[in-house]
C-alpha positions in Angstrom: 90.1 150.7 112.9 86.5 151.5 112.1 85.5 147.9 112.8 87.0 148.1 116.3 85.2 151.5 116.9 81.8 150.0 116.1 82.6 147.0 118.1 82.9 144.5 115.3 85.9 142.4 116.5 85.3 139.5 114.0 85.5 142.0 111.2 88.6 143.8 112.5 90.3 140.3 112.8 89.2 139.5 109.3 90.7 142.7 107.9 94.0 142.3 109.8 94.3 138.7 108.7 93.7 139.7 105.1 96.1 142.5 105.3 98.7 140.2 106.8 98.2 137.6 104.0 98.6 140.3 101.4 101.8 141.5 103.0 103.3 138.0 103.0 102.2 137.5 99.4 103.8 140.8 98.4 107.0 139.7 100.1 107.0 136.4 98.1 106.4 138.2 94.9 109.4 140.5 95.7 111.6 137.6 96.4 110.6 135.9 93.2 111.4 139.1 91.2 114.8 139.4 92.9 115.6 135.8 91.9 114.7 136.6 88.3 116.9 139.8 88.4 119.7 137.8 89.8 119.6 135.4 87.0 119.4 138.1 84.4 122.5 139.8 85.9 124.4 136.5 86.0 123.6 136.0 82.3 124.7 139.4 81.4 127.9 139.1 83.3 128.5 135.8 81.6 128.2 137.5 78.2 130.6 140.2 79.2 133.1 137.8 80.4 132.7 135.7 77.2 133.2 138.7 75.0 136.4 139.8 76.9 138.2 136.6 76.2 
C-alpha cells in the first residue's frame, strides 16, 4: 500500500507478485501435508482392522 502511496507502481507490483507466489506455495505445502495425514490415517485404520480380525 505504501508503495502505491509514494507512486512506486513497480514496487507495488513486485510485492503483490511475491505475496501471491507465497500464498500459492503455502497452499501447495498444505495439500502435501493433507496427503501425508491421509496416508497416516489409512495406515492406522488398516492396523485397527487387522487387529479386529
